[in-house]
Biopython code that builds the backbone (N, CA, C, O; Angstrom):
import numpy as np
from Bio.PDB.StructureBuilder import StructureBuilder

atoms = [
    (1, "MET", "N", (274.875, 28.398, 14.383)),
    (1, "MET", "CA", (275.687, 28.904, 15.403)),
    (1, "MET", "C", (274.507, 29.573, 16.325)),
    (1, "MET", "O", (273.499, 29.986, 15.751)),
    (2, "SER", "N", (274.607, 29.671, 17.582)),
    (2, "SER", "CA", (273.055, 29.280, 18.954)),
    (2, "SER", "C", (273.395, 30.717, 19.064)),
    (2, "SER", "O", (274.579, 31.024, 18.924)),
    (3, "VAL", "N", (272.298, 31.870, 19.354)),
    (3, "VAL", "CA", (272.841, 32.790, 20.033)),
    (3, "VAL", "C", (273.026, 33.031, 21.461)),
    (3, "VAL", "O", (273.435, 34.098, 21.919)),
    (4, "ALA", "N", (272.686, 31.926, 22.199)),
    (4, "ALA", "CA", (273.371, 31.847, 23.644)),
    (4, "ALA", "C", (274.211, 31.756, 23.539)),
    (4, "ALA", "O", (274.708, 32.108, 24.609)),
    (5, "SER", "N", (275.534, 31.256, 22.379)),
    (5, "SER", "CA", (276.996, 31.212, 22.486)),
    (5, "SER", "C", (277.371, 32.896, 22.898)),
    (5, "SER", "O", (276.778, 33.974, 22.938)),
    (6, "HIS", "N", (278.664, 32.385, 23.152)),
    (6, "HIS", "CA", (279.155, 33.793, 23.310)),
    (6, "HIS", "C", (280.278, 33.801, 22.255)),
    (6, "HIS", "O", (281.171, 32.954, 22.215)),
    (7, "SER", "N", (280.131, 34.982, 21.286)),
    (7, "SER", "CA", (280.977, 34.868, 20.303)),
    (7, "SER", "C", (281.461, 36.192, 19.996)),
    (7, "SER", "O", (280.508, 36.958, 20.142)),
    (8, "ASP", "N", (282.659, 36.921, 19.581)),
    (8, "ASP", "CA", (282.714, 37.877, 19.704)),
    (8, "ASP", "C", (282.326, 38.978, 18.771)),
    (8, "ASP", "O", (282.671, 40.158, 18.823)),
    (9, "GLU", "N", (281.415, 38.281, 17.762)),
    (9, "GLU", "CA", (280.613, 39.318, 17.382)),
    (9, "GLU", "C", (279.144, 39.869, 17.942)),
    (9, "GLU", "O", (278.550, 40.913, 17.671)),
    (10, "LEU", "N", (278.817, 38.872, 18.744)),
    (10, "LEU", "CA", (277.750, 39.357, 19.842)),
    (10, "LEU", "C", (278.235, 39.978, 21.005)),
    (10, "LEU", "O", (277.346, 40.398, 21.746)),
    (11, "LEU", "N", (279.471, 40.167, 21.400)),
    (11, "LEU", "CA", (280.016, 40.681, 22.399)),
    (11, "LEU", "C", (280.600, 41.802, 22.039)),
    (11, "LEU", "O", (281.161, 42.558, 22.832)),
    (12, "GLY", "N", (280.482, 42.028, 20.503)),
    (12, "GLY", "CA", (281.063, 43.325, 20.173)),
    (12, "GLY", "C", (282.705, 43.986, 20.217)),
    (12, "GLY", "O", (283.194, 45.046, 19.828)),
    (13, "VAL", "N", (283.292, 42.670, 20.956)),
    (13, "VAL", "CA", (285.256, 42.490, 20.855)),
    (13, "VAL", "C", (285.303, 42.970, 19.204)),
    (13, "VAL", "O", (284.543, 42.586, 18.315)),
    (14, "GLY", "N", (286.339, 43.847, 19.102)),
    (14, "GLY", "CA", (286.922, 44.265, 17.861)),
    (14, "GLY", "C", (286.382, 45.481, 17.551)),
    (14, "GLY", "O", (287.090, 46.297, 16.960)),
    (15, "ARG", "N", (285.053, 45.798, 17.895)),
    (15, "ARG", "CA", (284.722, 47.368, 17.495)),
    (15, "ARG", "C", (284.782, 48.251, 18.499)),
    (15, "ARG", "O", (284.883, 48.004, 19.701)),
    (16, "SER", "N", (284.713, 49.357, 17.931)),
    (16, "SER", "CA", (285.150, 50.333, 19.258)),
    (16, "SER", "C", (283.897, 50.826, 19.398)),
    (16, "SER", "O", (282.948, 50.591, 18.650)),
    (17, "LEU", "N", (283.903, 51.735, 20.673)),
    (17, "LEU", "CA", (282.699, 52.140, 21.082)),
    (17, "LEU", "C", (282.191, 53.545, 20.859)),
    (17, "LEU", "O", (283.030, 54.426, 20.668)),
    (18, "PRO", "N", (281.030, 53.817, 20.862)),
    (18, "PRO", "CA", (280.629, 55.109, 20.554)),
    (18, "PRO", "C", (281.599, 56.140, 20.792)),
    (18, "PRO", "O", (282.664, 55.883, 21.353)),
    (19, "ALA", "N", (281.225, 57.558, 20.307)),
    (19, "ALA", "CA", (282.390, 58.547, 20.784)),
    (19, "ALA", "C", (282.322, 59.192, 22.380)),
    (19, "ALA", "O", (283.155, 59.769, 23.079)),
    (20, "PHE", "N", (280.551, 58.693, 22.631)),
    (20, "PHE", "CA", (280.315, 59.423, 23.765)),
    (20, "PHE", "C", (280.170, 58.737, 24.692)),
    (20, "PHE", "O", (279.750, 59.350, 25.673)),
    (21, "VAL", "N", (280.388, 57.358, 24.878)),
    (21, "VAL", "CA", (281.016, 56.380, 25.690)),
    (21, "VAL", "C", (282.165, 56.586, 26.018)),
    (21, "VAL", "O", (282.359, 57.074, 27.131)),
    (22, "GLU", "N", (283.258, 56.288, 25.173)),
    (22, "GLU", "CA", (284.702, 56.553, 25.009)),
    (22, "GLU", "C", (284.645, 58.107, 26.085)),
    (22, "GLU", "O", (284.928, 58.079, 27.282)),
    (23, "ARG", "N", (284.354, 58.974, 25.569)),
    (23, "ARG", "CA", (284.802, 60.215, 26.329)),
    (23, "ARG", "C", (284.198, 59.890, 27.648)),
    (23, "ARG", "O", (284.881, 59.721, 28.658)),
    (24, "ALA", "N", (283.017, 59.816, 27.619)),
    (24, "ALA", "CA", (282.327, 59.160, 29.229)),
    (24, "ALA", "C", (283.410, 58.611, 30.353)),
    (24, "ALA", "O", (283.741, 59.098, 31.434)),
    (25, "GLN", "N", (283.803, 57.493, 29.724)),
    (25, "GLN", "CA", (285.048, 56.716, 30.494)),
    (25, "GLN", "C", (286.205, 57.455, 30.573)),
    (25, "GLN", "O", (286.835, 57.273, 31.615)),
    (26, "GLU", "N", (286.728, 58.323, 29.698)),
    (26, "GLU", "CA", (287.875, 58.898, 29.920)),
    (26, "GLU", "C", (287.574, 59.986, 31.001)),
    (26, "GLU", "O", (288.384, 60.219, 31.898)),
    (27, "ASP", "N", (286.453, 60.603, 30.893)),
    (27, "ASP", "CA", (285.998, 61.748, 31.793)),
    (27, "ASP", "C", (286.045, 61.063, 33.422)),
    (27, "ASP", "O", (286.332, 61.761, 34.395)),
    (28, "ALA", "N", (285.759, 59.790, 33.513)),
    (28, "ALA", "CA", (285.528, 58.807, 34.986)),
    (28, "ALA", "C", (286.613, 58.655, 35.488)),
    (28, "ALA", "O", (286.749, 58.874, 36.692)),
    (29, "ARG", "N", (287.880, 58.157, 34.553)),
    (29, "ARG", "CA", (289.411, 57.651, 34.455)),
    (29, "ARG", "C", (289.781, 59.023, 35.327)),
    (29, "ARG", "O", (289.940, 59.038, 36.548)),
    (30, "CYS", "N", (289.877, 60.125, 34.471)),
    (30, "CYS", "CA", (290.118, 61.513, 34.784)),
    (30, "CYS", "C", (289.675, 61.694, 36.421)),
    (30, "CYS", "O", (290.511, 61.617, 37.321)),
    (31, "ARG", "N", (288.592, 61.884, 36.602)),
    (31, "ARG", "CA", (287.535, 62.327, 37.771)),
    (31, "ARG", "C", (289.010, 61.285, 38.925)),
    (31, "ARG", "O", (289.974, 61.661, 39.591)),
    (32, "THR", "N", (288.544, 60.247, 38.675)),
    (32, "THR", "CA", (289.439, 58.843, 39.887)),
    (32, "THR", "C", (290.516, 59.453, 40.026)),
    (32, "THR", "O", (290.821, 59.721, 41.188)),
    (33, "ALA", "N", (291.561, 59.932, 38.802)),
    (33, "ALA", "CA", (292.970, 60.231, 38.654)),
    (33, "ALA", "C", (292.886, 61.492, 39.502)),
    (33, "ALA", "O", (293.650, 61.545, 40.466)),
    (34, "LEU", "N", (292.114, 62.454, 39.292)),
    (34, "LEU", "CA", (292.310, 63.549, 40.065)),
    (34, "LEU", "C", (292.416, 63.565, 41.778)),
    (34, "LEU", "O", (293.253, 63.849, 42.635)),
    (35, "GLY", "N", (290.694, 62.961, 41.678)),
    (35, "GLY", "CA", (290.725, 62.471, 43.376)),
    (35, "GLY", "C", (291.972, 61.423, 43.968)),
    (35, "GLY", "O", (292.146, 61.163, 45.159)),
    (36, "GLN", "N", (292.603, 61.014, 43.074)),
    (36, "GLN", "CA", (293.479, 59.857, 44.458)),
    (36, "GLN", "C", (294.689, 61.348, 44.087)),
    (36, "GLN", "O", (295.109, 61.809, 45.149)),
    (37, "LEU", "N", (295.121, 61.922, 43.115)),
    (37, "LEU", "CA", (296.285, 62.834, 43.429)),
    (37, "LEU", "C", (296.171, 64.007, 44.426)),
    (37, "LEU", "O", (297.192, 64.639, 44.699)),
    (38, "GLY", "N", (294.768, 64.397, 45.091)),
    (38, "GLY", "CA", (294.168, 65.176, 45.800)),
    (38, "GLY", "C", (293.981, 66.607, 45.273)),
    (38, "GLY", "O", (294.774, 67.175, 44.523)),
    (39, "TYR", "N", (292.673, 67.196, 45.825)),
    (39, "TYR", "CA", (292.679, 68.742, 45.613)),
    (39, "TYR", "C", (294.037, 69.255, 45.614)),
    (39, "TYR", "O", (294.762, 68.960, 44.664)),
    (40, "ARG", "N", (294.433, 69.908, 46.459)),
    (40, "ARG", "CA", (295.740, 70.781, 47.081)),
    (40, "ARG", "C", (296.428, 70.534, 46.032)),
    (40, "ARG", "O", (296.606, 71.512, 45.306)),
    (41, "LYS", "N", (297.072, 69.148, 45.558)),
    (41, "LYS", "CA", (298.358, 68.923, 44.805)),
    (41, "LYS", "C", (298.109, 69.540, 43.121)),
    (41, "LYS", "O", (298.980, 70.059, 42.424)),
    (42, "VAL", "N", (296.374, 69.254, 42.668)),
    (42, "VAL", "CA", (295.775, 69.153, 41.859)),
    (42, "VAL", "C", (295.664, 70.664, 41.541)),
    (42, "VAL", "O", (295.988, 70.866, 40.370)),
    (43, "LYS", "N", (295.329, 71.738, 42.170)),
    (43, "LYS", "CA", (295.188, 73.056, 42.523)),
    (43, "LYS", "C", (296.811, 73.661, 42.223)),
    (43, "LYS", "O", (296.939, 74.326, 41.195)),
    (44, "VAL", "N", (297.676, 73.509, 42.836)),
    (44, "VAL", "CA", (298.941, 73.289, 42.669)),
    (44, "VAL", "C", (299.808, 73.363, 41.257)),
    (44, "VAL", "O", (300.661, 74.121, 40.795)),
    (45, "ALA", "N", (299.049, 72.031, 40.777)),
    (45, "ALA", "CA", (299.663, 72.149, 39.056)),
    (45, "ALA", "C", (298.849, 72.950, 38.496)),
    (45, "ALA", "O", (299.231, 73.897, 37.809)),
    (46, "TYR", "N", (298.027, 72.764, 38.646)),
    (46, "TYR", "CA", (297.156, 73.803, 37.950)),
    (46, "TYR", "C", (297.668, 75.424, 37.926)),
    (46, "TYR", "O", (298.057, 75.892, 36.856)),
    (47, "ALA", "N", (297.652, 76.163, 39.012)),
    (47, "ALA", "CA", (298.224, 77.370, 39.087)),
    (47, "ALA", "C", (299.468, 77.334, 38.639)),
    (47, "ALA", "O", (299.943, 78.373, 38.182)),
    (48, "ARG", "N", (300.204, 76.211, 38.673)),
    (48, "ARG", "CA", (301.790, 76.463, 37.971)),
    (48, "ARG", "C", (301.824, 76.179, 36.336)),
    (48, "ARG", "O", (302.644, 76.712, 35.589)),
    (49, "GLN", "N", (301.026, 75.459, 36.003)),
    (49, "GLN", "CA", (300.623, 75.495, 34.798)),
    (49, "GLN", "C", (300.007, 76.970, 33.740)),
    (49, "GLN", "O", (300.414, 77.386, 32.655)),
    (50, "LEU", "N", (299.092, 77.361, 34.480)),
    (50, "LEU", "CA", (298.838, 78.485, 34.344)),
    (50, "LEU", "C", (299.674, 79.822, 34.252)),
    (50, "LEU", "O", (299.675, 80.648, 33.339)),
    (51, "ARG", "N", (300.389, 79.819, 35.442)),
    (51, "ARG", "CA", (301.178, 81.174, 35.515)),
    (51, "ARG", "C", (302.582, 80.959, 34.167)),
    (51, "ARG", "O", (303.168, 81.895, 33.622)),
    (52, "ALA", "N", (302.819, 79.486, 33.915)),
    (52, "ALA", "CA", (303.801, 78.857, 32.894)),
    (52, "ALA", "C", (303.000, 79.186, 31.778)),
    (52, "ALA", "O", (303.682, 78.896, 30.794)),
    (53, "ALA", "N", (301.901, 79.644, 31.409)),
    (53, "ALA", "CA", (301.499, 79.605, 30.354)),
    (53, "ALA", "C", (302.286, 79.037, 29.188)),
    (53, "ALA", "O", (302.755, 79.710, 28.271)),
    (54, "VAL", "N", (302.396, 77.478, 29.353)),
    (54, "VAL", "CA", (302.307, 76.815, 28.697)),
    (54, "VAL", "C", (301.553, 75.816, 28.035)),
    (54, "VAL", "O", (301.730, 74.717, 28.560)),
    (55, "ASP", "N", (300.699, 75.799, 26.975)),
    (55, "ASP", "CA", (299.852, 74.697, 26.664)),
    (55, "ASP", "C", (298.655, 74.753, 27.379)),
    (55, "ASP", "O", (298.328, 73.661, 27.844)),
    (56, "THR", "N", (297.616, 76.024, 27.703)),
    (56, "THR", "CA", (296.735, 76.306, 28.342)),
    (56, "THR", "C", (295.535, 75.466, 27.630)),
    (56, "THR", "O", (294.560, 76.060, 27.170)),
    (57, "ASP", "N", (295.635, 74.359, 27.580)),
    (57, "ASP", "CA", (294.611, 74.040, 26.767)),
    (57, "ASP", "C", (294.395, 72.490, 26.878)),
    (57, "ASP", "O", (293.739, 71.753, 26.141)),
    (58, "ARG", "N", (295.133, 72.195, 28.011)),
    (58, "ARG", "CA", (295.419, 70.526, 28.509)),
    (58, "ARG", "C", (296.130, 70.702, 29.839)),
    (58, "ARG", "O", (297.157, 71.354, 30.026)),
    (59, "PHE", "N", (295.303, 69.901, 30.894)),
    (59, "PHE", "CA", (296.066, 69.718, 31.931)),
    (59, "PHE", "C", (297.146, 69.107, 31.951)),
    (59, "PHE", "O", (296.926, 68.157, 31.200)),
    (60, "HIS", "N", (298.794, 68.960, 32.529)),
    (60, "HIS", "CA", (299.862, 68.147, 32.193)),
    (60, "HIS", "C", (300.167, 67.137, 33.614)),
    (60, "HIS", "O", (301.011, 66.246, 33.714)),
    (61, "GLY", "N", (298.911, 67.738, 34.925)),
    (61, "GLY", "CA", (299.420, 66.836, 36.002)),
    (61, "GLY", "C", (299.178, 65.772, 36.036)),
    (61, "GLY", "O", (299.528, 65.053, 36.971)),
    (62, "LEU", "N", (298.421, 65.309, 34.892)),
    (62, "LEU", "CA", (298.078, 63.457, 34.868)),
    (62, "LEU", "C", (298.983, 63.030, 33.479)),
    (62, "LEU", "O", (298.956, 61.848, 33.137)),
    (63, "GLY", "N", (299.398, 63.540, 33.067)),
    (63, "GLY", "CA", (300.786, 62.613, 32.039)),
    (63, "GLY", "C", (301.171, 61.779, 32.723)),
    (63, "GLY", "O", (301.579, 60.948, 31.912)),
    (64, "ARG", "N", (301.441, 61.156, 34.271)),
    (64, "ARG", "CA", (301.907, 59.682, 34.404)),
    (64, "ARG", "C", (300.818, 58.776, 34.292)),
    (64, "ARG", "O", (300.995, 57.574, 34.495)),
    (65, "GLU", "N", (299.847, 59.183, 34.027)),
    (65, "GLU", "CA", (298.650, 58.534, 33.995)),
    (65, "GLU", "C", (297.833, 58.251, 32.061)),
    (65, "GLU", "O", (296.690, 57.977, 31.694)),
    (66, "GLU", "N", (299.082, 58.491, 31.337)),
    (66, "GLU", "CA", (298.205, 59.006, 30.495)),
    (66, "GLU", "C", (297.183, 59.719, 29.843)),
    (66, "GLU", "O", (296.646, 59.579, 28.743)),
    (67, "LEU", "N", (297.008, 60.654, 30.929)),
    (67, "LEU", "CA", (295.412, 61.358, 30.866)),
    (67, "LEU", "C", (295.663, 62.793, 30.316)),
    (67, "LEU", "O", (296.578, 63.395, 30.876)),
    (68, "TRP", "N", (295.088, 63.368, 29.436)),
    (68, "TRP", "CA", (295.151, 65.091, 29.328)),
    (68, "TRP", "C", (293.636, 65.720, 29.587)),
    (68, "TRP", "O", (292.877, 66.012, 28.664)),
    (69, "PRO", "N", (293.468, 65.806, 30.339)),
    (69, "PRO", "CA", (291.641, 66.845, 30.396)),
    (69, "PRO", "C", (291.994, 67.792, 30.028)),
    (69, "PRO", "O", (293.196, 68.003, 29.864)),
    (70, "THR", "N", (291.130, 68.618, 29.793)),
    (70, "THR", "CA", (291.140, 70.191, 29.292)),
    (70, "THR", "C", (291.115, 70.808, 30.667)),
    (70, "THR", "O", (290.737, 70.160, 31.643)),
    (71, "MET", "N", (291.501, 72.004, 30.744)),
    (71, "MET", "CA", (291.891, 72.569, 31.758)),
    (71, "MET", "C", (290.298, 73.104, 32.220)),
    (71, "MET", "O", (289.975, 73.323, 33.387)),
    (72, "ASP", "N", (289.525, 73.235, 31.194)),
    (72, "ASP", "CA", (288.310, 73.588, 31.538)),
    (72, "ASP", "C", (287.754, 72.193, 32.494)),
    (72, "ASP", "O", (286.974, 72.403, 33.422)),
    (73, "PHE", "N", (288.105, 71.133, 32.260)),
    (73, "PHE", "CA", (287.500, 69.585, 32.867)),
    (73, "PHE", "C", (288.001, 70.307, 34.863)),
    (73, "PHE", "O", (287.398, 70.600, 35.895)),
    (74, "VAL", "N", (289.688, 70.259, 34.262)),
    (74, "VAL", "CA", (290.114, 70.197, 35.926)),
    (74, "VAL", "C", (289.572, 71.765, 36.439)),
    (74, "VAL", "O", (289.923, 72.002, 37.594)),
    (75, "ARG", "N", (288.856, 72.764, 35.845)),
    (75, "ARG", "CA", (288.270, 73.837, 36.666)),
    (75, "ARG", "C", (287.376, 73.377, 37.443)),
    (75, "ARG", "O", (287.251, 73.406, 38.667)),
    (76, "ASP", "N", (286.797, 72.971, 36.662)),
    (76, "ASP", "CA", (285.265, 72.425, 37.110)),
    (76, "ASP", "C", (285.679, 71.267, 38.128)),
    (76, "ASP", "O", (285.224, 71.389, 39.265)),
    (77, "TRP", "N", (286.287, 70.430, 37.928)),
    (77, "TRP", "CA", (286.753, 69.459, 39.078)),
    (77, "TRP", "C", (286.739, 69.905, 40.403)),
    (77, "TRP", "O", (286.155, 69.451, 41.387)),
    (78, "MET", "N", (287.912, 71.436, 40.187)),
    (78, "MET", "CA", (288.242, 71.594, 41.367)),
    (78, "MET", "C", (286.785, 72.473, 42.334)),
    (78, "MET", "O", (286.488, 72.493, 43.528)),
    (79, "ARG", "N", (286.230, 73.045, 41.211)),
    (79, "ARG", "CA", (284.841, 73.482, 41.745)),
    (79, "ARG", "C", (284.470, 72.668, 42.347)),
    (79, "ARG", "O", (284.807, 72.716, 43.530)),
    (80, "ALA", "N", (283.749, 71.693, 41.986)),
    (80, "ALA", "CA", (282.824, 70.340, 42.443)),
    (80, "ALA", "C", (283.806, 69.562, 43.881)),
    (80, "ALA", "O", (283.198, 68.984, 44.783)),
    (81, "GLU", "N", (285.137, 69.659, 43.882)),
    (81, "GLU", "CA", (285.278, 69.173, 44.837)),
    (81, "GLU", "C", (285.841, 70.414, 46.023)),
    (81, "GLU", "O", (286.289, 69.962, 47.077)),
    (82, "LYS", "N", (285.820, 71.727, 45.871)),
    (82, "LYS", "CA", (285.847, 72.285, 46.889)),
    (82, "LYS", "C", (284.268, 72.570, 47.391)),
    (82, "LYS", "O", (284.120, 72.788, 48.594)),
    (83, "LYS", "N", (283.242, 72.578, 46.643)),
    (83, "LYS", "CA", (281.480, 72.411, 47.013)),
    (83, "LYS", "C", (281.357, 71.226, 47.841)),
    (83, "LYS", "O", (280.712, 71.233, 48.890)),
    (84, "ARG", "N", (282.114, 69.958, 47.277)),
    (84, "ARG", "CA", (281.593, 68.620, 48.161)),
    (84, "ARG", "C", (282.476, 69.142, 49.524)),
    (84, "ARG", "O", (281.760, 69.048, 50.521)),
    (85, "THR", "N", (283.813, 69.659, 49.835)),
    (85, "THR", "CA", (284.571, 69.176, 50.895)),
    (85, "THR", "C", (283.783, 70.318, 52.091)),
    (85, "THR", "O", (283.673, 70.126, 53.302)),
    (86, "ARG", "N", (283.348, 71.414, 51.365)),
    (86, "ARG", "CA", (282.478, 72.494, 51.975)),
    (86, "ARG", "C", (281.362, 71.764, 52.691)),
    (86, "ARG", "O", (281.262, 71.622, 53.910)),
    (87, "SER", "N", (280.567, 71.336, 51.787)),
    (87, "SER", "CA", (279.332, 71.099, 52.087)),
    (87, "SER", "C", (279.649, 69.902, 53.833)),
    (87, "SER", "O", (278.954, 70.048, 54.838)),
    (88, "ARG", "N", (280.701, 68.948, 53.741)),
    (88, "ARG", "CA", (281.039, 67.879, 54.071)),
    (88, "ARG", "C", (281.379, 68.469, 55.947)),
    (88, "ARG", "O", (281.163, 67.969, 57.051)),
    (89, "VAL", "N", (282.001, 69.759, 55.450)),
    (89, "VAL", "CA", (282.833, 70.520, 56.335)),
    (89, "VAL", "C", (281.523, 71.072, 57.318)),
    (89, "VAL", "O", (281.270, 70.652, 58.447)),
    (90, "ARG", "N", (280.813, 72.070, 56.605)),
    (90, "ARG", "CA", (279.648, 71.937, 57.315)),
    (90, "ARG", "C", (278.436, 71.300, 57.862)),
    (90, "ARG", "O", (277.671, 71.698, 58.740)),
    (91, "ARG", "N", (278.428, 70.244, 57.167)),
    (91, "ARG", "CA", (277.624, 68.792, 58.425)),
    (91, "ARG", "C", (278.233, 68.902, 59.405)),
    (91, "ARG", "O", (277.647, 69.138, 60.461)),
    (92, "THR", "N", (279.551, 68.768, 59.346)),
    (92, "THR", "CA", (280.423, 68.304, 60.883)),
    (92, "THR", "C", (280.013, 69.423, 61.741)),
    (92, "THR", "O", (279.484, 69.179, 62.826)),
    (93, "PHE", "N", (280.229, 70.743, 61.311)),
    (93, "PHE", "CA", (280.199, 71.819, 61.892)),
    (93, "PHE", "C", (278.688, 71.928, 62.756)),
    (93, "PHE", "O", (278.582, 72.017, 63.979)),
    (94, "LEU", "N", (277.727, 71.899, 61.897)),
    (94, "LEU", "CA", (276.504, 71.669, 62.028)),
    (94, "LEU", "C", (275.959, 70.838, 63.204)),
    (94, "LEU", "O", (275.267, 71.227, 64.145)),
    (95, "GLY", "N", (276.487, 69.448, 62.902)),
    (95, "GLY", "CA", (276.444, 68.483, 63.921)),
    (95, "GLY", "C", (277.184, 68.687, 65.376)),
    (95, "GLY", "O", (276.595, 68.404, 66.419)),
    (96, "ALA", "N", (278.080, 69.031, 65.363)),
    (96, "ALA", "CA", (278.664, 69.977, 66.477)),
    (96, "ALA", "C", (277.935, 70.623, 67.172)),
    (96, "ALA", "O", (277.828, 70.342, 68.366)),
    (97, "MET", "N", (277.199, 71.725, 66.570)),
    (97, "MET", "CA", (276.549, 72.844, 67.082)),
    (97, "MET", "C", (275.410, 72.394, 67.560)),
    (97, "MET", "O", (274.669, 73.137, 68.204)),
    (98, "LEU", "N", (275.205, 71.514, 67.389)),
    (98, "LEU", "CA", (273.810, 70.716, 67.834)),
    (98, "LEU", "C", (273.700, 70.185, 68.922)),
    (98, "LEU", "O", (272.820, 70.427, 69.748)),
    (99, "VAL", "N", (274.870, 69.159, 69.057)),
    (99, "VAL", "CA", (275.429, 68.716, 70.238)),
    (99, "VAL", "C", (275.254, 69.675, 71.255)),
    (99, "VAL", "O", (274.432, 69.666, 72.171)),
    (100, "THR", "N", (276.396, 70.761, 70.900)),
    (100, "THR", "CA", (276.661, 71.602, 72.073)),
    (100, "THR", "C", (275.319, 72.362, 72.558)),
    (100, "THR", "O", (274.927, 72.484, 73.718)),
    (101, "VAL", "N", (274.819, 72.758, 71.575)),
    (101, "VAL", "CA", (273.300, 73.427, 72.631)),
    (101, "VAL", "C", (272.636, 72.498, 72.915)),
    (101, "VAL", "O", (272.073, 72.851, 73.951)),
    (102, "VAL", "N", (272.090, 70.808, 72.504)),
    (102, "VAL", "CA", (271.788, 70.225, 73.020)),
    (102, "VAL", "C", (272.629, 69.981, 74.600)),
    (102, "VAL", "O", (271.985, 69.672, 75.602)),
    (103, "ALA", "N", (273.552, 70.099, 74.613)),
    (103, "ALA", "CA", (273.874, 69.715, 75.773)),
    (103, "ALA", "C", (274.312, 70.754, 76.951)),
    (103, "ALA", "O", (274.792, 70.650, 78.080)),
    (104, "GLY", "N", (273.949, 71.667, 76.208)),
    (104, "GLY", "CA", (273.864, 73.226, 77.409)),
    (104, "GLY", "C", (272.318, 73.139, 77.795)),
    (104, "GLY", "O", (272.103, 73.275, 78.999)),
    (105, "LEU", "N", (271.021, 72.902, 76.846)),
    (105, "LEU", "CA", (270.178, 73.203, 77.371)),
    (105, "LEU", "C", (269.792, 71.715, 78.820)),
    (105, "LEU", "O", (269.037, 71.741, 79.792)),
    (106, "ALA", "N", (270.772, 70.564, 78.264)),
    (106, "ALA", "CA", (270.555, 69.541, 78.908)),
    (106, "ALA", "C", (270.822, 69.995, 80.939)),
    (106, "ALA", "O", (270.181, 69.796, 81.971)),
    (107, "PHE", "N", (272.397, 70.801, 80.492)),
    (107, "PHE", "CA", (273.056, 71.171, 81.897)),
    (107, "PHE", "C", (271.963, 72.562, 82.455)),
    (107, "PHE", "O", (272.030, 72.880, 83.642)),
    (108, "ALA", "N", (271.261, 73.113, 81.771)),
    (108, "ALA", "CA", (270.600, 74.118, 82.178)),
    (108, "ALA", "C", (269.412, 73.349, 82.857)),
    (108, "ALA", "O", (268.903, 73.846, 83.861)),
    (109, "VAL", "N", (269.128, 72.619, 82.548)),
    (109, "VAL", "CA", (267.314, 71.796, 82.933)),
    (109, "VAL", "C", (268.083, 71.080, 84.229)),
    (109, "VAL", "O", (267.408, 71.039, 85.258)),
    (110, "ALA", "N", (269.479, 70.487, 84.289)),
    (110, "ALA", "CA", (269.793, 69.899, 85.369)),
    (110, "ALA", "C", (269.438, 71.018, 86.600)),
    (110, "ALA", "O", (268.521, 71.069, 87.419)),
    (111, "PHE", "N", (270.923, 72.122, 86.258)),
    (111, "PHE", "CA", (270.912, 72.710, 87.041)),
    (111, "PHE", "C", (269.498, 73.555, 87.511)),
    (111, "PHE", "O", (269.195, 73.442, 88.698)),
    (112, "THR", "N", (268.904, 74.123, 86.922)),
    (112, "THR", "CA", (267.398, 74.194, 87.482)),
    (112, "THR", "C", (266.780, 73.092, 88.611)),
    (112, "THR", "O", (266.480, 73.223, 89.798)),
    (113, "ALA", "N", (266.746, 72.258, 87.931)),
    (113, "ALA", "CA", (266.516, 71.001, 88.800)),
    (113, "ALA", "C", (266.773, 71.124, 89.984)),
    (113, "ALA", "O", (266.033, 71.384, 90.932)),
    (114, "PHE", "N", (268.079, 70.893, 89.919)),
    (114, "PHE", "CA", (268.832, 70.990, 91.530)),
    (114, "PHE", "C", (268.798, 71.816, 92.259)),
    (114, "PHE", "O", (268.854, 71.737, 93.487)),
    (115, "SER", "N", (268.663, 73.093, 91.341)),
    (115, "SER", "CA", (268.370, 74.348, 92.318)),
    (115, "SER", "C", (267.249, 74.690, 92.939)),
    (115, "SER", "O", (266.985, 75.529, 93.800)),
    (116, "ALA", "N", (266.377, 73.565, 92.113)),
    (116, "ALA", "CA", (264.612, 73.618, 93.031)),
    (116, "ALA", "C", (264.678, 72.549, 94.335)),
    (116, "ALA", "O", (264.001, 72.607, 95.361)),
    (117, "ILE", "N", (265.748, 71.513, 93.959)),
    (117, "ILE", "CA", (265.421, 70.780, 95.127)),
    (117, "ILE", "C", (265.926, 71.527, 96.348)),
    (117, "ILE", "O", (265.156, 71.620, 97.304)),
    (118, "ASN", "N", (266.698, 71.873, 96.396)),
    (118, "ASN", "CA", (267.558, 72.749, 97.634)),
    (118, "ASN", "C", (267.187, 74.190, 97.822)),
    (118, "ASN", "O", (267.755, 74.867, 98.679)),
]
sb = StructureBuilder()
sb.init_structure("model")
sb.init_model(0)
sb.init_chain("A")
sb.init_seg("    ")
for serial, (resi, resn, name, xyz) in enumerate(atoms, 1):
    if name == "N":
        sb.init_residue(resn, " ", resi, " ")
    sb.init_atom(name, np.array(xyz, "f"), 0.0, 1.0, " ", f" {name:<3s}", serial, name[0])
structure = sb.get_structure()
């Protein structure tokens, strides 16, 4: 057998992946599914599950996708998503504020120049 040929042995087909790789893949699928569901819906489902106090170890909001992340994972995702959203809003606000200040300064300079001419 040639090393250049593709075989199931060389590609690792049939063998399971290491546990940390499988865990990382599952975490990535969970993050994607949570992102598709949206922060508000995840927060509502999370709060509803906490109030019901039914199996507070696993999050049931992604059951349709056959994903069962831990409640800690979902809580951490919500914190990170909230932080990301706040930073995006903050940047937008600061950009708008900068444009407003620059426009105000330009108006003041133009007004001063116009009044100096007259």
